[in-house]
Backbone bond lengths (Angstrom), bond angles and torsions (degrees), N, CA, C in turn:
res aa  C-N    CA-C-N  psi(-1)  N-CA   C-N-CA  omega(-1)  CA-C   N-CA-C  phi
1 M - - - 1.413 - - 1.511 109.57 -
2 T 1.277 119.02 144.24 1.424 125.44 -178.65 1.607 107.71 -73.07
3 K 1.281 113.39 145.43 1.463 119.24 176.35 1.413 106.66 -116.68
4 L 1.358 119.84 161.81 1.418 129.42 177.95 1.521 109.76 -121.11
5 K 1.293 114.84 132.17 1.422 119.92 173.75 1.501 110.49 -101.33
6 V 1.271 117.11 110.58 1.516 120.17 -174.47 1.476 110.09 -108.29
7 T 1.281 114.35 125.96 1.456 123.62 -173.11 1.539 111.22 -122.57
8 Q 1.277 115.48 125.46 1.521 117.39 178.05 1.453 113.42 -77.33
9 V 1.293 119.18 122.83 1.478 125.21 -173.28 1.534 113.58 -113.99
10 R 1.316 118.29 -17.08 1.428 120.01 177.87 1.507 107.86 -133.71
11 S 1.365 113.81 158.69 1.444 123.29 -177.43 1.493 114.38 -73.82
12 V 1.385 119.58 150.88 1.449 118.46 177.06 1.547 109.27 -98.42
13 I 1.306 115.10 11.98 1.499 116.98 173.17 1.481 111.74 -65.19
14 R 1.337 120.42 136.75 1.429 123.93 -177.51 1.488 114.24 64.67
15 R 1.335 118.50 26.71 1.462 124.11 172.23 1.488 111.34 -106.62
16 P 1.320 120.54 156.08 1.421 121.04 175.42 1.481 113.87 -61.23
17 K 1.375 115.10 150.69 1.447 118.80 -172.45 1.530 114.16 -59.08
18 D 1.292 116.56 -33.25 1.493 120.67 -179.67 1.543 111.01 -67.32
19 Q 1.401 118.59 -34.31 1.434 120.02 176.74 1.514 109.35 -71.36
20 K 1.348 119.40 -38.10 1.448 123.29 -179.03 1.676 109.46 -62.76
21 Q 1.363 111.48 -42.95 1.438 119.55 176.42 1.550 110.78 -61.10
22 T 1.242 115.62 -43.92 1.527 120.43 -173.61 1.615 106.47 -68.60
23 V 1.242 117.77 -40.28 1.509 119.54 176.50 1.534 109.95 -62.34
24 R 1.324 114.92 -45.77 1.502 119.59 178.07 1.539 112.13 -61.16
25 R 1.262 116.17 -42.84 1.498 124.60 179.83 1.499 113.22 -65.64
26 L 1.345 115.25 -26.71 1.421 115.98 172.06 1.483 112.69 -77.28
27 G 1.280 118.38 -10.97 1.476 123.37 173.89 1.565 110.82 100.84
28 L 1.409 118.51 15.32 1.356 119.65 178.34 1.534 111.99 -98.88
29 H 1.276 117.37 144.17 1.442 121.09 -174.60 1.543 113.55 -124.88
30 R 1.318 117.50 -27.23 1.409 117.86 -178.57 1.627 109.64 -153.20
31 I 1.195 116.85 169.38 1.503 119.06 -179.01 1.489 106.74 -62.28
32 R 1.368 115.88 140.52 1.433 126.75 178.87 1.470 113.20 75.95
33 D 1.319 117.98 5.98 1.536 122.49 166.14 1.509 109.56 -71.31
34 S 1.310 116.84 138.67 1.521 121.54 177.85 1.560 106.73 -127.34
35 V 1.277 111.40 151.64 1.505 120.54 176.43 1.597 104.57 -143.31
36 I 1.259 115.47 151.60 1.441 122.69 177.69 1.486 107.88 -110.73
37 K 1.286 118.16 122.37 1.484 124.63 -177.06 1.474 112.93 -124.72
38 D 1.344 119.51 149.15 1.477 122.26 174.90 1.551 107.54 -62.36
39 D 1.280 114.76 146.72 1.532 120.86 175.41 1.574 109.40 -80.27
40 R 1.371 113.93 83.13 1.420 119.69 -179.46 1.565 109.00 -120.69
41 P 1.317 114.18 159.36 1.599 117.28 -173.97 1.555 107.95 -60.86
42 E 1.290 118.11 -36.58 1.513 115.16 -174.25 1.575 110.12 -73.15
43 I 1.290 116.29 -30.82 1.520 119.58 178.32 1.585 107.00 -73.59
44 R 1.352 115.35 -39.94 1.490 120.52 178.52 1.657 107.96 -61.02
45 G 1.267 112.71 -38.97 1.540 114.59 177.89 1.440 113.25 -66.30
46 M 1.325 117.31 -44.03 1.470 119.96 174.81 1.499 113.29 -56.47
47 I 1.347 112.44 -43.68 1.481 118.09 -179.77 1.510 111.75 -63.29
48 A 1.267 115.75 -41.57 1.486 122.80 178.81 1.569 111.07 -60.26
49 K 1.279 115.36 -38.09 1.426 119.83 179.26 1.536 113.72 -66.12
50 V 1.324 117.07 -31.79 1.481 121.96 178.35 1.482 113.66 -120.19
51 Q 1.287 116.81 33.64 1.441 118.83 -175.77 1.572 115.95 -62.69
52 H 1.308 111.79 -20.43 1.506 115.36 -178.31 1.580 105.37 -85.25
53 L 1.336 124.15 -3.77 1.429 125.09 -178.29 1.513 112.38 -111.16
54 V 1.335 116.70 -12.60 1.458 120.11 -175.68 1.526 113.21 -129.27
55 R 1.315 118.33 165.89 1.434 127.45 177.49 1.499 103.39 -122.63
56 V 1.343 119.86 133.46 1.447 124.59 -179.66 1.532 112.68 -121.35
57 E 1.339 117.07 133.65 1.442 122.41 -179.36 1.601 103.69 -127.40
58 E 1.290 118.56 146.13 1.378 122.40 174.23 1.585 109.96 -90.22
59 V 1.323 114.92 132.95 1.442 121.80 177.25 1.470 112.52 -119.55
60 P 1.307 120.31 127.75 1.476 118.94 -178.38 1.536 107.55 -62.17
61 G 1.308 116.61 136.75 1.377 124.43 173.52 1.536 114.39 -83.75
62 D 1.385 117.30 154.78 1.505 118.49 -176.36 1.535 111.81 -94.03
63 G 1.365 117.32 18.11 1.390 116.57 -178.83 1.545 113.24 85.37
64 P 1.328 119.04 -167.27 1.523 120.38 -176.75 1.544 108.53 -66.79
65 G 1.253 116.29 129.75 1.468 120.88 172.44 1.506 110.57 76.34
66 G 1.376 120.91 13.56 1.380 120.99 178.96 1.565 112.02 -64.68
67 G 1.335 115.78 147.21 1.523 117.99 -170.04 1.494 115.54 -75.56
68 A 1.295 120.76 29.86 1.509 118.25 177.56 1.509 109.88 -78.37
69 K 1.398 113.17 133.69 1.412 120.80 177.77 1.515 109.97 -71.72
70 D 1.354 117.07 156.11 1.466 117.55 179.34 1.518 107.28 -87.01
71 E 1.277 119.78 -28.05 1.474 118.96 -179.96 1.600 108.13 -130.96
72 G 1.240 113.91 153.92 1.489 117.74 -178.48 1.549 107.72 -145.89
73 G 1.273 115.11 -161.97 1.491 119.11 175.85 1.487 109.97 117.35
74 A 1.366 114.99 -172.79 1.427 121.73 -177.15 1.583 108.06 -82.88
75 P 1.312 116.03 150.55 1.411 119.62 172.99 1.531 112.51 -54.39
76 R 1.315 116.87 141.86 1.502 122.43 -179.67 1.532 115.54 -88.85
77 G 1.308 114.59 -14.62 1.497 117.20 -174.95 1.464 112.53 -66.92
78 R 1.357 116.89 146.34 1.398 123.32 173.32 1.453 114.85 -113.07
79 G 1.301 113.73 6.79 1.493 120.12 -178.22 1.463 110.95 -71.00
80 R 1.327 114.88 174.78 1.439 126.59 177.26 1.501 109.11 -76.42
81 T 1.307 120.29 145.15 1.427 121.34 172.76 1.535 108.10 -90.14
82 S 1.191 120.94 145.78 1.468 123.54 -179.18 1.583 105.40 -85.73
83 S 1.350 116.66 146.18 1.429 121.71 -178.77 1.512 109.66 -116.97
């Protein structure tokens, strides 16, 4: 099955509440966050609603049980790294 890589490219500040919620339910939290989702009609509908805030790329799926993670993106921690 084809997967979609969805990346947030614009802020949700000053956007209607339903658009903010849609971006959050896609698993995006800040600009440049990316998630990989299955190419399903309900995900396509969510993307269509916020198409001006996200960028979408098709990623080939690995078939059943393929090792693709459902969410990705940069680490969210702000703590110090140990050396």
